[in-house]
C-alpha positions in Angstrom: 37.9 172.7 116.1 40.2 169.8 115.8 44.0 169.9 116.6 46.9 168.2 114.8 49.6 166.7 117.0 52.4 164.1 116.8 51.7 160.6 117.9 53.0 157.0 117.5 50.9 154.4 115.6 51.2 150.8 114.7 50.0 150.7 111.1 50.4 147.0 110.4 50.9 143.8 112.4 54.5 143.2 113.3 55.8 146.3 111.5 57.9 149.0 113.3 55.8 151.8 114.8 55.9 155.3 113.2 55.5 158.9 114.3 52.9 160.7 112.4 50.3 163.5 112.6 47.2 162.7 114.6 43.9 164.7 114.4 42.3 165.2 117.8 38.7 166.4 117.8 37.3 168.8 120.4 35.8 166.9 123.3 32.2 165.9 123.0 29.7 165.2 125.8 31.5 163.3 128.6 34.9 163.6 127.0 38.2 165.4 127.7 41.3 166.3 125.8 44.5 165.8 127.9 47.9 167.3 127.2 50.1 164.3 127.8 53.2 164.9 129.9 54.6 161.4 130.2 53.6 157.9 129.0 55.2 154.6 129.9 56.1 152.0 127.3 54.2 148.9 128.4 54.3 145.3 127.1 50.6 145.6 126.2 51.6 148.2 123.6 53.9 145.6 122.0 51.0 143.1 122.1 49.0 145.6 120.1 51.7 146.1 117.6 52.1 142.3 117.2 48.4 141.8 116.7 48.1 139.9 120.0 45.0 141.9 121.2 43.0 142.3 118.0 43.4 143.2 114.4 41.8 146.7 114.5 44.8 148.4 112.9 46.0 151.1 112.8 46.5 151.5 116.6 47.3 154.7 118.4 49.6 153.2 121.1 50.3 154.2 124.7 48.1 154.1 127.7 50.2 154.4 130.9 50.1 158.1 131.2 49.8 161.4 133.1 49.1 164.9 132.0 46.9 168.0 132.3 43.3 168.3 131.2 43.2 170.9 128.4 39.4 171.0 127.7 36.2 169.1 128.5 32.9 168.5 126.8 29.4 169.1 128.0 28.3 167.4 131.2 31.8 166.9 132.6 32.0 167.8 136.3 34.6 165.6 137.9 37.6 167.2 136.1 38.3 170.6 134.7 40.9 172.3 132.5 44.2 172.5 134.4 43.7 169.4 136.5 46.7 167.1 136.7 45.4 163.5 136.0 46.6 159.9 135.7 44.8 158.2 132.8 43.1 154.9 133.5 41.3 152.3 131.3 38.7 151.5 133.9 36.2 154.4 133.7 33.4 152.6 135.6 29.8 152.9 134.3 28.0 152.7 137.6 25.1 150.8 136.1 26.3 147.3 135.0 25.7 144.2 137.1 29.2 144.4 138.7 28.7 148.1 139.7 25.2 147.3 141.0 26.7 144.6 143.2 29.0 147.1 144.7 32.1 145.8 142.9 32.9 148.5 140.4 36.5 147.3 140.0 34.9 144.5 137.9 32.9 147.0 135.8 31.8 145.2 132.6 30.9 148.3 130.6 33.7 150.8 131.1 33.5 154.1 129.3 35.7 155.2 126.4 35.5 158.4 124.2 32.8 158.0 121.6 34.7 160.1 119.0 37.7 158.6 117.3 41.1 160.3 116.7 42.2 159.9 113.1 45.0 160.2 110.6 45.0 163.3 108.4 43.3 161.3 105.6 40.4 160.5 108.0 41.4 156.9 108.8 40.1 156.2 112.3 42.6 155.0 114.9 42.0 152.4 117.6 43.4 153.8 120.8 45.3 151.3 123.0 43.1 150.3 125.9 40.7 153.0 124.9 43.3 155.7 125.7 46.1 156.1 123.0 48.7 158.3 124.8 51.8 158.1 122.7 50.6 161.5 121.5 51.0 165.1 122.5 47.3 165.4 123.2 44.7 162.6 123.5 40.9 162.4 123.6 39.5 160.2 126.3 36.3 159.8 128.3 36.4 162.1 131.3 36.0 159.1 133.6 39.4 157.9 132.4 41.0 161.0 134.1 41.8 160.5 137.8 42.8 163.7 139.6 46.0 163.4 141.7 48.4 165.7 143.5 49.9 168.1 140.8 53.2 168.2 142.6 53.9 164.5 141.7 56.3 163.6 139.0 54.3 162.7 135.8 56.8 160.1 134.6 56.5 158.2 137.9 52.8 158.4 138.7 51.7 157.8 135.2 52.9 154.2 135.6 49.9 153.7 137.9 47.9 153.8 134.7 48.7 150.2 134.0 51.7 148.1 135.0 52.6 149.2 138.5 48.9 149.3 139.5 48.4 145.9 138.0 51.1 144.4 140.1 50.3 146.3 143.3 46.7 145.5 143.0 47.4 141.8 142.2 49.0 141.5 145.6 46.8 143.8 147.7 43.4 143.8 146.1 43.2 140.4 144.4 45.6 138.4 146.6 44.5 140.0 149.8 48.1 140.1 151.1 48.1 141.2 154.7 50.6 141.6 157.6 52.7 138.6 158.4 51.9 136.8 155.1 54.5 135.0 153.0 54.4 136.0 149.3 56.1 134.7 146.2 56.2 136.7 142.9 57.2 134.9 139.7 58.5 137.3 137.1 60.1 140.5 138.2 59.5 143.0 135.4 57.4 146.1 136.1 54.3 144.2 137.0 56.0 141.7 139.2 58.0 144.4 141.0 54.7 146.2 141.5 53.5 143.1 143.3 56.6 143.0 145.4 56.1 146.6 146.4 52.5 145.9 147.1 53.3 143.0 149.4 55.8 145.1 151.3 53.2 147.9 151.7 50.7 145.4 153.0 53.1 144.1 155.7 54.2 140.7 154.3 57.2 139.5 156.2 58.5 137.0 153.7 58.6 138.3 150.1 60.2 135.9 147.6 61.1 137.3 144.1 61.6 134.7 141.3 63.1 135.3 137.9 65.8 134.0 135.5 67.7 137.3 135.4 69.9 138.3 138.3 69.5 142.0 137.4 65.8 141.8 137.8 66.2 139.9 141.1 68.4 142.7 142.4 65.8 145.3 141.3 63.2 143.3 143.2 65.2 143.6 146.4 65.0 147.3 146.0 61.2 147.1 146.1 61.1 145.0 149.2 61.9 141.4 148.3 63.4 139.6 151.3 64.6 136.6 149.3 65.4 135.9 145.6 65.4 132.7 143.5 67.0 132.3 140.1 64.7 129.9 138.4 67.4 128.8 136.0 69.5 127.4 138.9 67.0 126.2 141.4 63.8 124.1 141.7 61.3 127.0 142.3 58.7 125.0 144.2 61.2 123.4 146.6 63.0 126.7 147.1 59.8 128.5 148.0 58.8 125.7 150.4 62.3 125.8 152.0 61.9 129.5 152.7 58.4 129.1 154.2 59.0 126.4 156.7 58.2 123.6 154.2 54.7 124.8 153.6 54.7 127.2 150.6 53.7 130.8 150.3 50.3 132.2 151.5 50.0 134.1 148.2 51.8 133.4 144.9 51.6 136.1 142.2 52.3 134.8 138.7 53.4 137.8 136.6 54.7 135.9 133.5 51.6 134.3 132.0 53.0 131.0 130.9 51.8 127.4 131.7 55.1 126.3 133.2 55.3 129.3 135.6 51.6 128.9 136.5 52.2 125.3 137.4 55.1 126.5 139.6 52.8 129.0 141.3 50.1 126.4 141.9 52.5 124.0 143.7 54.5 126.7 145.5 51.5 127.9 147.5 50.6 126.7 150.9 47.5 124.6 151.5 44.5 126.9 151.2 46.8 129.5 149.8 46.0 131.8 146.8 47.4 131.9 143.3 47.0 135.2 141.4 47.5 135.2 137.7 48.4 138.7 136.5 50.7 137.8 133.6 48.8 137.8 130.3 48.9 134.5 128.4 48.6 134.2 124.6 45.5 132.6 123.1 47.0 129.2 122.3 48.3 128.5 125.8 46.6 125.8 127.9 47.4 124.1 131.2 46.6 120.7 132.6 46.4 120.1 136.4 45.3 117.0 138.3 41.8 117.8 139.4 42.4 116.0 142.7 45.3 118.4 143.4 43.0 121.4 142.6 40.5 120.0 145.1 42.9 118.7 147.7 45.1 121.8 148.0 42.1 124.1 148.6 42.5 127.8 148.5 41.8 130.0 145.5 43.0 130.4 141.9 42.4 133.9 140.8 43.1 136.2 137.8 43.7 139.9 138.3 42.6 142.5 135.8 44.3 145.8 136.3 45.0 144.8 139.9 41.2 144.8 140.6 41.7 148.5 141.1 39.3 151.4 141.4 41.2 154.3 140.1 39.3 157.0 142.0 40.0 155.2 145.2 43.5 153.8 144.6 45.4 156.4 142.5 45.2 159.3 144.9 46.1 157.1 147.8 49.2 155.6 146.1 50.3 159.0 144.9 50.2 160.2 148.5 52.3 157.2 149.6 54.7 158.1 146.8 55.0 161.6 148.0 55.6 160.4 151.6 58.5 158.2 150.4 56.7 155.0 151.2 56.2 153.8 147.6 59.2 154.4 145.3 57.6 154.9 141.9 60.7 156.7 140.7 62.6 153.4 140.8 60.4 151.9 138.1 61.5 154.6 135.6 64.7 153.2 134.0 64.9 155.9 131.3 63.1 158.9 129.8 62.9 158.9 126.1 61.5 160.9 123.2 58.4 160.0 121.1 60.5 158.7 118.2 62.3 156.2 120.5 59.4 154.0 121.2 60.5 151.3 118.8 63.9 151.1 120.4 62.2 150.8 123.8 60.3 147.7 122.6 63.7 146.2 121.8 65.0 146.9 125.3 61.9 145.1 126.7 63.1 141.9 124.9 66.6 142.1 126.4 65.3 142.9 129.9 67.4 146.1 130.0 64.6 148.2 131.5 61.7 148.1 133.9 60.1 151.1 132.2 61.0 153.4 129.4 58.9 156.5 129.7 58.1 158.9 126.9 58.4 162.5 128.0 56.6 165.3 126.1 
């Protein structure tokens, strides 16, 4: 028996989103229906609306969410009705070549629900990142549900579903930041501040936040940045070198996704240091670097997908750190909004007024 609920869709490229009725089928084998409690407004949702991901409109937006499992389909054993879960878009298959190598955080065949949610006229919806959580109830693969402590605040821990986890993981999992390291983070939005918080958790002693907005730099200090650089006023590479004994940072996290900031990251790292690209570039972007510099500087140039996280391993641990007061996820929540305020939240992204707007159901 299907259910009718309210949700936010992007019907056409570049057009404002709309709130409409969504038809959610009963869960089939391996699937679950989750009553969404909170869902963050992530820049990836805006990419979907603008056609920057693909053109499979209409999209059911939203993916950075937490809620309670309402029902499950046949064969589901890891979660049950009543479980409080954070949704994730890396439901590992366990059988692909990455999983078989013992690297499930690279899983190349992640699971999604096989059934589609639809509009009332039967039009199938494409759920953002296989989730679609700007909706009162959503249908997902059961593997996309990660059980966490039910006493945690949904608006805060739901952000682990994408942006905060992407930044934290870029520093800790991909970049391998460890005690005593120097770290520079270029771009201090939600993902970049996640990287700052991750570097602080890992014991980095020098954490340099870089942005063009003094408000964002002040936010970064709250997450653990020891130094800040306004890139409009200062040569970023020289400033990072000056703060690291003339050498450059051990790890530089690029959370913008532009050629000019990637070049800064490349030259702001120490010899044999690591650059981690977690900012998402657009398809037309290219970069040219002297190959001798790539060879001569050594180290590693990495990209980070979802912070190279394994949700079943990382989410419960990070929620526990949040409950202990060691990871301030609440500080990422700038405002709580209603479902019909998503379009306005996209506008606030452009002006840099928020780290995260979170839809509360």
